[in-house]
Backbone as JSON, one array per atom type, in Angstrom:
{
  "sequence": "XXXXXXXXXXXXXXXXXXXXXXXXXXXXXXXXXXXXXXXXXXXXXXXXXXXXXXXXXXXXXXXXXXXXXXXXXXXXXXXXXXXXXXXXXXXXXXXXXXXXXXXXXXXXXXXXXXXXXXXXXXXXXXXXXXXXXXXXXXXXXXXXXXXXXXXXXXXXXXXXXXXXXXXXXXXXXXXXXXXXXXXXXXXXXXXXXXXXXXXXXXXXXXXXXXXXXXXXXXXXXXXXXXXXXXXXXXXXXXXXXXXXXXXXXXXXXXXXXXXXXXXXXXXXXXXXXXXXXXXXX",
  "N": [[131.91, 127.54, 96.58], [131.63, 126.49, 99.88], [130.57, 123.84, 101.95], [130.61, 122.84, 104.92], [130.95, 121.38, 108.25], [132.17, 122.98, 110.16], [132.37, 125.86, 112.24], [133.25, 129.06, 111.84], [132.79, 131.77, 111.48], [130.3, 134.39, 111.41], [127.63, 134.63, 109.05], [126.0, 137.15, 107.56], [124.44, 137.53, 105.36], [121.89, 136.05, 103.18], [121.96, 132.65, 103.54], [122.9, 129.86, 101.59], [122.04, 126.36, 101.57], [123.48, 123.11, 102.17], [122.71, 119.86, 101.94], [121.99, 116.33, 102.37], [122.59, 114.15, 99.54], [120.1, 113.33, 97.27], [120.38, 111.48, 95.32], [121.75, 109.42, 96.37], [119.96, 108.22, 98.0], [118.32, 105.55, 99.76], [116.05, 102.83, 99.1], [113.26, 102.44, 101.03], [111.07, 100.05, 102.32], [107.76, 99.45, 103.31], [105.66, 97.11, 104.5], [102.35, 96.57, 104.92], [99.72, 94.82, 105.97], [99.95, 93.32, 103.63], [99.94, 95.31, 101.72], [102.27, 97.25, 99.96], [104.41, 99.85, 100.63], [106.64, 102.04, 99.21], [109.48, 104.11, 99.64], [111.95, 106.57, 99.11], [114.76, 107.39, 101.03], [117.43, 109.36, 102.25], [120.35, 108.41, 104.13], [120.21, 108.46, 107.71], [121.28, 111.4, 109.37], [121.78, 113.29, 111.64], [122.44, 116.29, 113.52], [121.73, 116.45, 116.08], [121.87, 114.74, 118.98], [119.76, 113.44, 120.29], [117.96, 112.81, 118.35], [117.15, 110.04, 117.06], [117.22, 107.5, 114.57], [114.34, 105.74, 113.39], [113.71, 102.49, 112.54], [111.85, 100.48, 110.34], [110.0, 97.39, 110.69], [110.07, 94.26, 108.8], [107.51, 93.5, 107.93], [104.05, 94.29, 108.61], [101.01, 93.65, 110.41], [97.9, 94.94, 110.8], [96.09, 94.07, 112.74], [97.7, 92.98, 114.65], [99.23, 95.05, 115.54], [100.14, 97.43, 117.98], [98.55, 100.21, 118.56], [99.17, 103.44, 119.74], [97.78, 105.78, 122.12], [97.24, 109.35, 122.16], [98.62, 112.06, 124.12], [96.45, 113.07, 126.63], [96.37, 115.64, 127.53], [96.85, 117.24, 125.37], [95.2, 116.65, 123.19], [91.89, 116.57, 121.7], [90.08, 114.45, 122.25], [89.9, 110.87, 122.69], [89.87, 109.68, 120.2], [91.62, 109.04, 118.17], [94.51, 107.13, 117.17], [97.97, 106.07, 116.94], [100.78, 104.59, 115.12], [104.23, 104.22, 115.17], [106.34, 104.22, 112.35], [108.67, 104.95, 110.81], [111.61, 107.06, 111.03], [113.67, 109.78, 110.1], [116.4, 112.1, 110.04], [118.1, 115.0, 108.81], [121.04, 116.96, 108.62], [121.76, 120.29, 107.56], [124.25, 122.15, 106.13], [125.57, 125.5, 106.28], [126.89, 127.94, 103.95], [130.35, 128.92, 103.46], [131.73, 128.15, 105.89], [129.85, 128.42, 107.96], [128.71, 126.48, 109.45], [126.34, 124.03, 110.85], [123.17, 124.9, 109.98], [120.56, 124.22, 109.69], [118.0, 121.62, 109.98], [116.26, 118.92, 108.48], [113.6, 116.83, 109.03], [111.85, 113.7, 108.81], [108.9, 112.01, 109.58], [107.25, 109.04, 109.72], [104.18, 107.55, 110.02], [101.42, 105.44, 111.02], [98.01, 106.09, 111.21], [94.83, 105.84, 112.82], [91.3, 105.82, 113.47], [89.96, 105.35, 116.71], [87.4, 104.36, 117.01], [85.4, 103.58, 114.38], [83.08, 103.84, 111.63], [82.38, 100.88, 110.12], [81.18, 100.63, 107.69], [81.97, 102.72, 106.19], [84.46, 103.79, 104.01], [87.84, 104.87, 103.89], [88.86, 105.21, 101.4], [86.91, 106.46, 99.99], [86.49, 109.67, 98.75], [85.13, 111.8, 100.14], [84.85, 110.75, 102.68], [87.52, 110.45, 103.41], [88.35, 113.15, 103.4], [86.78, 114.1, 105.51], [87.86, 112.6, 107.6], [90.49, 113.62, 107.69], [89.94, 116.24, 108.47], [88.75, 115.75, 110.98], [90.87, 114.52, 112.31], [92.79, 116.64, 112.39], [91.37, 118.48, 113.95], [91.16, 116.97, 116.29], [93.87, 116.87, 117.0], [94.81, 119.53, 117.2], [92.93, 121.52, 117.93], [92.56, 121.91, 120.65], [94.79, 123.13, 121.58], [95.59, 126.04, 122.73], [96.13, 129.56, 123.46], [95.07, 131.83, 125.76], [92.51, 131.44, 124.69], [92.92, 131.59, 121.96], [93.59, 129.72, 119.07], [96.6, 127.82, 118.71], [97.61, 126.84, 116.38], [97.13, 126.73, 112.83], [95.24, 125.13, 110.36], [93.93, 123.07, 107.68], [96.6, 124.38, 105.63], [97.51, 125.7, 102.46], [96.57, 123.53, 100.86], [96.93, 120.7, 98.78], [96.2, 118.41, 96.23], [97.23, 115.14, 95.45], [98.0, 112.55, 93.18], [98.78, 109.37, 93.87], [99.77, 106.65, 92.46], [97.1, 106.12, 91.67], [95.8, 106.55, 94.03], [94.1, 108.71, 96.17], [95.75, 111.39, 97.57], [96.68, 113.81, 100.04], [98.36, 116.84, 100.42], [99.37, 119.21, 102.8], [99.82, 122.06, 104.98], [100.59, 122.74, 108.4], [100.31, 125.44, 110.21], [102.0, 127.6, 112.46], [100.27, 129.81, 114.63], [101.09, 133.04, 114.83], [100.25, 134.75, 116.77], [99.76, 133.29, 118.99], [101.67, 131.32, 119.57], [104.81, 129.92, 120.16], [106.29, 128.52, 118.36], [108.14, 128.47, 115.26], [108.35, 127.31, 112.8], [106.5, 125.85, 110.22], [104.6, 122.8, 109.92], [104.83, 120.27, 107.56], [102.74, 118.11, 105.74], [101.84, 114.92, 104.41], [99.15, 112.94, 103.61], [97.46, 109.85, 103.14], [95.11, 107.25, 102.31], [95.64, 103.78, 103.06], [94.17, 101.59, 103.35], [90.72, 100.75, 104.11], [90.49, 101.82, 106.65], [92.84, 102.88, 107.7], [95.31, 105.45, 107.7], [98.2, 106.55, 106.07], [100.58, 108.68, 107.28], [102.87, 111.17, 106.55], [105.14, 113.23, 107.84], [106.92, 116.33, 107.67], [109.48, 118.24, 109.16], [111.06, 121.27, 109.47], [113.93, 122.65, 110.89], [115.41, 125.54, 111.75], [118.26, 126.86, 113.05], [118.12, 129.43, 114.42], [117.13, 132.17, 116.38], [114.67, 133.55, 115.28], [111.87, 135.08, 113.5], [109.67, 133.46, 111.08], [109.66, 134.91, 108.7], [112.02, 136.43, 108.97], [113.82, 134.32, 109.16], [113.65, 133.21, 106.58], [114.93, 135.16, 105.14], [117.53, 134.91, 106.02], [118.27, 132.19, 105.91], [118.01, 130.17, 103.31], [115.3, 128.18, 102.55], [114.92, 126.49, 100.41], [116.63, 124.22, 99.51], [115.94, 122.32, 101.51], [113.19, 122.11, 100.99], [113.33, 121.08, 98.4], [114.43, 118.55, 98.84], [112.42, 117.42, 100.4], [110.27, 117.24, 98.55], [111.42, 115.59, 96.65], [111.49, 113.25, 98.14], [108.7, 112.83, 98.59], [107.81, 112.54, 95.93], [108.99, 110.16, 95.36], [107.49, 108.16, 96.44], [105.87, 105.1, 96.23], [103.11, 102.88, 95.84], [101.78, 99.74, 96.26], [98.87, 98.32, 96.35], [97.37, 95.81, 98.37], [95.49, 92.8, 97.53], [93.1, 92.72, 98.99], [92.92, 95.44, 99.85], [92.72, 96.68, 97.39], [90.23, 95.76, 96.49], [88.65, 97.0, 98.39], [89.05, 99.68, 97.73], [87.96, 99.81, 95.08], [85.3, 99.2, 95.64], [84.58, 101.4, 97.28], [84.79, 103.56, 95.55], [82.98, 103.05, 93.62], [80.48, 104.0, 91.38], [80.75, 106.75, 91.84], [80.47, 110.1, 90.77], [82.47, 112.0, 90.92], [85.51, 111.06, 91.73], [87.6, 112.3, 93.01], [89.59, 114.22, 95.38], [88.68, 117.29, 97.07], [89.67, 120.39, 95.53], [90.22, 122.62, 96.94], [90.65, 123.42, 100.32], [89.8, 125.11, 102.97], [91.29, 126.56, 105.95], [90.43, 125.11, 109.12], [87.95, 126.22, 111.42], [88.33, 126.71, 114.69], [86.76, 126.68, 117.78], [84.89, 127.14, 120.77], [82.96, 125.22, 120.37], [84.05, 122.86, 118.89], [83.52, 120.51, 117.33], [81.04, 121.13, 116.18], [81.77, 123.22, 114.53], [83.42, 121.86, 112.84], [81.63, 120.13, 111.53], [80.02, 122.0, 110.19], [81.81, 123.02, 108.36], [82.03, 121.04, 106.5], [79.53, 120.64, 105.37]],
  "CA": [[131.11, 127.51, 97.79], [131.97, 125.41, 100.79], [129.51, 123.43, 102.88], [131.22, 121.91, 105.9], [130.32, 121.49, 109.53], [132.91, 123.87, 111.02], [131.77, 127.2, 112.45], [134.37, 129.98, 112.07], [132.35, 133.15, 111.47], [128.9, 134.62, 111.14], [127.31, 135.08, 107.71], [124.84, 137.98, 107.72], [123.63, 137.48, 104.14], [121.1, 134.85, 103.07], [122.89, 131.52, 103.35], [122.38, 128.68, 100.92], [122.29, 125.18, 102.4], [123.93, 121.87, 101.54], [122.3, 118.7, 102.73], [122.29, 115.02, 101.77], [122.3, 113.98, 98.13], [118.99, 112.39, 97.08], [120.82, 110.44, 94.38], [122.26, 108.3, 97.18], [118.91, 107.75, 98.89], [118.0, 104.14, 99.64], [114.62, 102.53, 99.06], [112.67, 101.9, 102.24], [109.8, 99.4, 102.03], [106.87, 99.21, 104.43], [104.58, 96.22, 104.1], [101.27, 96.66, 105.91], [98.61, 93.96, 105.52], [100.32, 92.93, 102.25], [100.14, 96.48, 100.9], [103.67, 97.63, 100.01], [104.71, 101.28, 100.43], [108.09, 102.24, 98.98], [109.84, 105.51, 99.75], [113.38, 106.74, 99.13], [115.22, 108.26, 102.07], [118.84, 109.37, 102.51], [120.73, 107.86, 105.43], [120.04, 109.34, 108.88], [122.5, 112.17, 109.64], [121.35, 114.4, 112.47], [123.41, 116.93, 114.35], [121.16, 116.42, 117.4], [122.06, 113.36, 119.48], [118.48, 112.84, 120.76], [117.16, 112.45, 117.22], [117.58, 108.72, 116.62], [116.43, 106.97, 113.5], [113.41, 104.64, 113.63], [113.81, 101.58, 111.41], [110.64, 99.66, 110.35], [110.11, 95.92, 110.58], [109.88, 93.79, 107.42], [106.11, 93.54, 107.59], [103.14, 94.6, 109.71], [99.58, 93.33, 110.26], [97.27, 95.93, 111.68], [95.41, 93.39, 113.85], [98.7, 92.66, 115.64], [99.94, 96.26, 115.9], [99.64, 98.14, 119.17], [98.44, 101.64, 118.31], [99.21, 104.18, 121.01], [96.95, 106.96, 122.24], [97.96, 110.6, 122.34], [98.54, 112.69, 125.43], [95.14, 113.64, 126.84], [96.5, 117.06, 127.77], [97.02, 118.0, 124.12], [94.23, 116.34, 122.17], [90.47, 116.83, 122.04], [89.45, 113.25, 122.78], [90.74, 109.67, 122.47], [89.33, 109.07, 119.0], [92.68, 108.68, 117.22], [95.71, 106.43, 117.66], [99.01, 106.03, 115.9], [101.86, 103.59, 115.21], [105.43, 104.74, 114.54], [106.9, 103.36, 111.35], [110.05, 105.31, 110.44], [112.03, 108.44, 111.27], [115.02, 110.14, 109.67], [116.68, 113.54, 110.12], [119.33, 115.34, 108.07], [121.55, 118.29, 108.88], [122.08, 121.11, 106.38], [125.31, 123.08, 106.43], [125.56, 126.77, 105.56], [128.09, 128.15, 103.16], [131.49, 129.64, 104.01], [132.12, 127.77, 107.23], [128.9, 128.89, 108.98], [128.29, 125.33, 110.25], [125.01, 123.46, 110.67], [122.15, 125.93, 110.15], [119.2, 123.67, 109.62], [117.74, 120.19, 109.85], [114.98, 118.49, 107.96], [113.28, 115.5, 109.56], [110.65, 113.08, 108.3], [108.32, 111.05, 110.53], [106.21, 108.25, 109.02], [103.34, 106.83, 110.99], [100.09, 104.95, 110.6], [97.01, 106.58, 112.14], [93.47, 105.33, 112.6], [90.33, 106.2, 114.5], [89.73, 104.33, 117.69], [86.11, 103.76, 116.69], [84.99, 104.09, 113.07], [81.99, 103.12, 110.98], [82.95, 99.89, 109.22], [80.53, 100.75, 106.39], [82.54, 103.87, 105.5], [85.86, 103.52, 103.64], [88.69, 106.04, 103.7], [89.11, 105.4, 99.98], [85.92, 107.41, 99.49], [87.12, 110.98, 98.93], [84.47, 112.62, 101.17], [85.2, 110.13, 103.96], [88.9, 110.79, 103.71], [88.41, 114.56, 103.79], [86.22, 114.26, 106.84], [88.82, 112.05, 108.5], [91.6, 114.59, 107.84], [89.43, 117.34, 109.31], [88.55, 115.24, 112.33], [92.21, 114.3, 112.92], [93.39, 117.95, 112.69], [90.62, 119.0, 115.08], [91.59, 116.17, 117.42], [95.25, 117.13, 117.36], [95.24, 120.93, 117.35], [91.9, 122.47, 118.38], [92.66, 122.12, 122.11], [96.03, 123.87, 121.84], [95.25, 127.48, 122.66], [96.66, 130.48, 124.44], [94.05, 132.85, 125.96], [91.41, 131.19, 123.79], [93.34, 131.67, 120.55], [94.27, 128.51, 118.62], [98.05, 127.98, 118.5], [97.92, 126.34, 115.07], [96.16, 126.95, 111.76], [95.33, 123.98, 109.44], [95.08, 122.91, 106.8], [97.03, 125.55, 104.84], [98.14, 125.34, 101.18], [96.08, 122.2, 100.5], [97.19, 120.23, 97.43], [95.84, 117.01, 95.99], [98.3, 114.41, 94.7], [97.62, 111.21, 92.85], [99.93, 108.4, 94.08], [99.4, 105.34, 91.96], [95.62, 106.06, 91.68], [95.29, 106.75, 95.38], [93.96, 110.11, 96.54], [96.62, 111.83, 98.66], [96.56, 115.27, 100.29], [99.49, 117.55, 101.04], [98.96, 120.49, 103.4], [100.72, 122.54, 106.02], [100.05, 123.12, 109.71], [101.08, 126.67, 110.39], [101.85, 128.22, 113.79], [99.59, 131.08, 114.75], [102.08, 133.87, 115.42], [99.66, 135.47, 117.91], [99.54, 132.42, 120.16], [102.52, 130.16, 119.43], [106.27, 130.22, 120.15], [106.91, 127.8, 117.24], [108.46, 129.36, 114.11], [108.36, 126.54, 111.56], [105.28, 125.09, 109.89], [104.7, 121.36, 109.71], [104.35, 119.88, 106.24], [102.15, 116.77, 105.93], [101.25, 114.18, 103.34], [98.3, 111.88, 104.15], [96.73, 109.06, 102.12], [94.61, 105.96, 102.85], [96.23, 102.57, 102.51], [93.07, 100.66, 103.34], [89.48, 101.43, 104.43], [90.45, 102.37, 108.01], [94.15, 103.37, 108.11], [95.92, 106.54, 106.93], [99.62, 106.74, 106.15], [100.89, 110.07, 107.49], [104.27, 111.49, 106.4], [105.31, 114.64, 108.3], [108.23, 116.93, 107.52], [109.72, 119.36, 110.02], [112.28, 122.03, 109.23], [114.42, 123.35, 112.05], [116.51, 126.44, 111.42], [118.78, 127.13, 114.38], [118.28, 130.88, 114.67], [115.96, 132.65, 117.12], [114.07, 134.6, 114.44], [110.56, 134.79, 112.94], [109.77, 132.75, 109.83], [110.05, 135.89, 107.66], [113.44, 136.73, 109.15], [114.6, 133.08, 108.8], [113.7, 133.07, 105.13], [115.92, 136.11, 104.6], [118.87, 134.49, 106.47], [118.54, 130.81, 105.56], [117.14, 129.8, 102.18], [114.78, 126.84, 102.86], [114.69, 125.74, 99.18], [117.25, 122.91, 99.51], [115.13, 121.39, 102.3], [111.96, 121.87, 100.28], [113.61, 120.19, 97.27], [114.61, 117.17, 99.36], [111.1, 116.97, 100.8], [109.48, 116.89, 97.35], [112.05, 114.38, 96.07], [111.0, 112.11, 98.95], [107.29, 112.66, 98.31], [107.66, 112.04, 94.56], [109.52, 108.83, 95.27], [106.56, 107.22, 97.06], [105.13, 104.15, 95.38], [102.23, 102.05, 96.62], [101.19, 98.59, 95.6], [97.82, 97.87, 97.24], [97.1, 94.36, 98.43], [94.24, 92.43, 96.87], [92.01, 93.16, 99.83], [92.83, 96.9, 99.78], [92.25, 97.02, 96.02], [88.78, 95.5, 96.48], [88.06, 98.06, 99.22], [89.09, 100.93, 96.93], [87.03, 99.67, 93.99], [83.92, 99.3, 96.2], [84.37, 102.75, 97.77], [84.71, 104.53, 94.43], [81.96, 102.58, 92.67], [79.3, 104.86, 91.15], [80.98, 108.16, 92.11], [80.68, 110.99, 89.62], [83.74, 112.65, 91.07], [86.24, 110.27, 92.69], [88.75, 113.04, 93.47], [89.5, 115.07, 96.56], [88.38, 118.71, 96.74], [90.85, 121.11, 95.16], [90.45, 123.67, 97.92], [90.24, 123.05, 101.66], [90.19, 126.24, 103.8], [91.64, 126.22, 107.34], [89.31, 124.83, 109.99], [87.64, 127.21, 112.41], [88.24, 126.08, 115.99], [86.29, 127.52, 118.87], [84.4, 126.41, 121.95], [82.23, 124.06, 119.9], [84.92, 122.43, 117.8], [82.92, 119.51, 116.44], [80.0, 121.76, 115.43], [82.46, 123.96, 113.52], [83.92, 120.86, 111.88], [80.52, 119.67, 110.71], [79.59, 123.08, 109.36], [82.77, 123.19, 107.27], [81.86, 119.99, 105.49], [78.15, 120.54, 104.86]],
  "C": [[131.42, 126.29, 98.58], [130.81, 125.09, 101.72], [130.11, 122.36, 103.78], [130.66, 122.22, 107.24], [131.02, 122.49, 110.48], [132.22, 125.23, 111.09], [132.9, 128.17, 112.81], [133.91, 131.43, 112.12], [130.87, 133.24, 111.18], [128.75, 135.09, 109.68], [126.0, 135.85, 107.79], [123.98, 138.01, 106.47], [122.81, 136.18, 104.12], [122.02, 133.64, 102.71], [122.21, 130.38, 102.6], [122.79, 127.44, 101.73], [122.72, 123.99, 101.53], [123.55, 120.72, 102.43], [122.66, 117.41, 102.02], [121.88, 114.97, 100.29], [121.17, 112.94, 97.97], [119.39, 111.26, 96.15], [121.34, 109.23, 95.1], [121.21, 107.73, 98.15], [118.61, 106.27, 98.65], [116.5, 103.92, 99.73], [114.2, 101.88, 100.37], [111.33, 101.31, 101.92], [109.06, 99.14, 103.33], [105.74, 98.29, 103.92], [103.56, 96.14, 105.22], [100.07, 95.93, 105.38], [98.73, 93.63, 104.03], [100.32, 94.13, 101.27], [101.57, 96.97, 101.07], [103.84, 99.1, 99.68], [106.22, 101.42, 100.3], [108.37, 103.75, 98.98], [111.37, 105.62, 99.82], [113.79, 107.76, 100.17], [116.75, 108.22, 102.14], [119.15, 108.81, 103.9], [120.61, 108.92, 106.55], [121.36, 110.08, 109.19], [122.1, 113.45, 110.35], [122.5, 114.99, 113.28], [122.96, 116.94, 115.83], [121.13, 114.99, 117.91], [120.74, 112.68, 119.83], [117.62, 112.4, 119.56], [117.68, 111.15, 116.63], [116.64, 108.23, 115.51], [115.48, 105.87, 114.0], [113.41, 103.75, 112.38], [112.58, 100.64, 111.45], [110.95, 98.17, 110.29], [109.83, 95.53, 109.11], [108.4, 93.84, 107.0], [105.24, 93.77, 108.84], [101.74, 94.04, 109.34], [98.83, 94.15, 111.29], [96.56, 95.28, 112.9], [96.39, 93.03, 114.99], [99.49, 93.88, 116.14], [99.31, 96.93, 117.09], [99.69, 99.62, 118.88], [98.38, 102.38, 119.62], [98.29, 105.38, 120.97], [97.83, 108.19, 122.42], [97.76, 111.18, 123.73], [97.18, 113.39, 125.58], [95.21, 115.17, 127.12], [96.52, 117.9, 126.52], [95.89, 117.82, 123.15], [92.81, 116.5, 122.66], [89.79, 115.66, 122.69], [90.37, 112.07, 122.51], [90.33, 108.93, 121.19], [90.39, 108.6, 118.02], [93.87, 108.04, 117.9], [96.72, 106.34, 116.55], [100.0, 104.94, 116.17], [103.06, 104.14, 114.48], [105.99, 103.72, 113.55], [108.37, 103.66, 111.02], [110.33, 106.77, 110.79], [113.42, 108.64, 110.8], [115.16, 111.67, 109.83], [118.01, 113.83, 109.45], [119.75, 116.79, 108.38], [121.85, 118.97, 107.55], [123.07, 122.15, 106.81], [125.16, 124.39, 105.65], [126.86, 126.93, 104.77], [129.15, 128.95, 103.91], [131.67, 129.39, 105.52], [131.14, 128.24, 108.35], [128.34, 127.71, 109.8], [126.89, 124.85, 109.94], [123.96, 124.57, 110.97], [120.75, 125.41, 110.24], [119.17, 122.16, 109.66], [116.37, 119.98, 109.25], [114.76, 117.06, 108.48], [111.97, 115.01, 108.91], [110.2, 112.0, 109.28], [107.17, 110.37, 109.81], [105.45, 107.43, 110.07], [102.02, 106.36, 110.34], [99.08, 105.44, 111.62], [95.63, 105.97, 111.8], [92.6, 105.78, 113.75], [90.11, 105.0, 115.43], [88.42, 103.58, 117.45], [85.7, 104.41, 115.38], [83.86, 103.23, 112.5], [82.58, 102.18, 109.92], [82.3, 99.94, 107.82], [81.13, 101.9, 105.57], [84.04, 103.59, 105.27], [86.62, 104.81, 103.43], [89.09, 106.24, 102.22], [88.04, 106.3, 99.33], [86.42, 108.82, 99.78], [86.47, 111.83, 100.04], [84.78, 112.06, 102.55], [86.6, 110.48, 104.37], [89.03, 112.23, 104.12], [87.87, 114.79, 105.21], [87.19, 113.72, 107.9], [90.02, 112.98, 108.73], [91.15, 115.75, 108.71], [89.26, 116.96, 110.74], [89.88, 115.04, 113.03], [92.86, 115.64, 113.3], [92.7, 118.61, 113.9], [91.01, 118.28, 116.36], [92.94, 116.6, 117.91], [95.49, 118.56, 117.79], [94.2, 121.87, 117.94], [92.01, 122.83, 119.88], [93.88, 122.95, 122.48], [95.79, 125.36, 121.65], [95.99, 128.26, 123.7], [95.66, 131.63, 124.54], [92.9, 132.71, 124.99], [91.7, 131.23, 122.31], [94.05, 130.39, 120.13], [95.74, 128.76, 118.32], [98.43, 127.59, 117.07], [96.77, 126.6, 114.06], [96.36, 125.82, 110.73], [93.98, 123.66, 108.89], [95.36, 124.19, 105.97], [97.72, 125.02, 103.57], [97.84, 123.88, 100.81], [96.37, 121.87, 99.06], [96.78, 118.78, 97.33], [96.89, 116.36, 95.09], [97.77, 113.01, 94.41], [98.88, 110.29, 92.95], [99.47, 107.02, 93.7], [97.86, 105.11, 92.14], [95.01, 106.09, 93.05], [95.24, 108.24, 95.67], [94.83, 110.45, 97.73], [96.46, 113.33, 98.81], [97.84, 115.74, 100.94], [98.96, 118.85, 101.58], [99.97, 120.87, 104.48], [99.93, 122.9, 107.27], [100.88, 124.27, 110.19], [100.92, 127.21, 111.79], [101.2, 129.56, 113.71], [100.54, 132.02, 115.49], [101.59, 134.66, 116.63], [99.56, 134.63, 119.13], [100.46, 131.17, 120.12], [103.99, 130.59, 119.38], [106.98, 129.5, 118.98], [107.11, 128.75, 116.06], [108.32, 128.62, 112.79], [107.06, 125.78, 111.39], [105.6, 123.6, 109.75], [104.11, 121.03, 108.37], [103.93, 118.38, 106.27], [101.62, 116.22, 104.63], [100.42, 113.06, 103.98], [97.58, 111.15, 102.99], [96.24, 107.75, 102.77], [95.36, 104.83, 102.24], [95.27, 101.39, 102.63], [91.83, 101.42, 103.82], [89.51, 102.14, 105.76], [91.79, 102.94, 108.5], [94.67, 104.45, 107.15], [97.44, 106.51, 107.14], [99.89, 108.24, 106.24], [102.41, 110.29, 107.42], [104.43, 112.97, 106.73], [106.75, 115.08, 108.16], [108.36, 118.14, 108.41], [111.04, 119.96, 109.64], [112.67, 122.74, 110.5], [115.57, 124.23, 111.61], [116.96, 127.05, 112.75], [119.11, 128.6, 114.6], [116.98, 131.35, 115.35], [115.35, 133.85, 116.41], [112.68, 134.16, 114.04], [110.77, 134.09, 111.63], [110.22, 133.69, 108.7], [111.52, 136.24, 107.75], [114.31, 135.52, 108.78], [114.73, 132.95, 107.31], [114.71, 134.02, 104.48], [117.33, 135.66, 104.9], [119.28, 133.11, 105.97], [117.55, 130.36, 104.48], [116.66, 128.36, 102.43], [114.62, 125.96, 101.58], [115.36, 124.4, 99.1], [116.48, 121.88, 100.34], [113.81, 121.07, 101.63], [112.16, 120.93, 99.1], [113.74, 118.75, 97.72], [113.26, 116.6, 99.76], [110.28, 116.48, 99.61], [110.1, 115.71, 96.61], [111.58, 113.17, 96.82], [109.55, 111.81, 98.64], [107.1, 112.02, 96.91], [108.21, 110.63, 94.38], [108.58, 107.75, 95.77], [105.85, 106.4, 96.03], [104.32, 103.24, 96.26], [101.65, 100.92, 95.76], [100.15, 97.97, 96.6], [97.69, 96.36, 97.23], [95.79, 94.05, 97.72], [93.03, 92.87, 97.64], [91.8, 94.69, 99.77], [92.3, 97.37, 98.44], [90.74, 96.84, 95.92], [88.06, 96.58, 97.28], [87.99, 99.4, 98.45], [88.04, 100.88, 95.81], [85.57, 99.85, 94.52], [83.61, 100.72, 96.66], [84.14, 103.77, 96.68], [83.6, 104.18, 93.42], [80.78, 103.59, 92.6], [79.51, 106.34, 91.43], [81.15, 108.95, 90.86], [82.02, 111.67, 89.68], [84.54, 111.87, 92.15], [87.47, 110.97, 93.28], [88.5, 113.81, 94.73], [89.16, 116.51, 96.12], [89.7, 119.42, 96.43], [91.23, 122.18, 96.17], [89.87, 123.24, 99.3], [90.67, 124.14, 102.59], [90.54, 125.77, 105.22], [90.39, 126.05, 108.19], [89.18, 125.95, 111.04], [87.41, 126.52, 113.76], [87.8, 127.09, 117.04], [85.82, 126.67, 120.02], [83.67, 125.15, 121.53], [82.95, 123.5, 118.66], [84.23, 121.49, 116.82], [81.79, 120.11, 115.62], [80.64, 122.59, 114.28], [82.92, 123.02, 112.42], [82.81, 120.4, 110.97], [80.04, 120.72, 109.75], [80.49, 123.27, 108.15], [82.53, 122.21, 106.14], [80.44, 119.74, 105.04], [78.09, 120.86, 103.39]]
}
């Protein structure tokens, strides 16, 4: 089997993909308020010129970071802000000289609420779940076509323990009845202190104008999924002394310190926040 960039003929069968080797991935370290996040990423190798890598600084202090607001045309309100930390993208070649068929990209950012209750810590599992729901509502509930939400989230919710920190993996799925997008967004979110969430988003791009079901028949996404999970499983976090104290205080006295095992998709309508509150009663 050959996996090279040249394009000589069409392959009508399901094509396997060849991307970067994770064994050659380099360790990327993000230091935020003395908390150290380590993640392994292969070198940036995109086939799209506009996709440039974002390289993080050696260390960050949240009080000195300028968090940007989101476009008011897309989001529900101005309650959330973000800060770009890192970005990488990798091309995946098809077999038998079919050329570049797909790309996988990862975008790492820090998100926080513009105004939050200082008495509530994101290390508390219920507070974190509420923050995830609020963020998704903020980002996607306003995106509609003829009153129908363009996105469905969270889907395929999974809880992950990353060095004793509650993390959530889920997918943001395009609503086929109201969305031209074909690929779902895969997201990992976890608190790194009482008020900031580390968000790691994965996007798969398969360069064929087909539905997701048709794409799965033509281009096997498993190599991209394998790389994504290799990256997720490589994440290590060493909380700072302050963050450790925040976590201990937030979990103190809880009978169940874990996230919920099941989180159904949010119901977005005209009264988005009412729906959000009903979901978490």
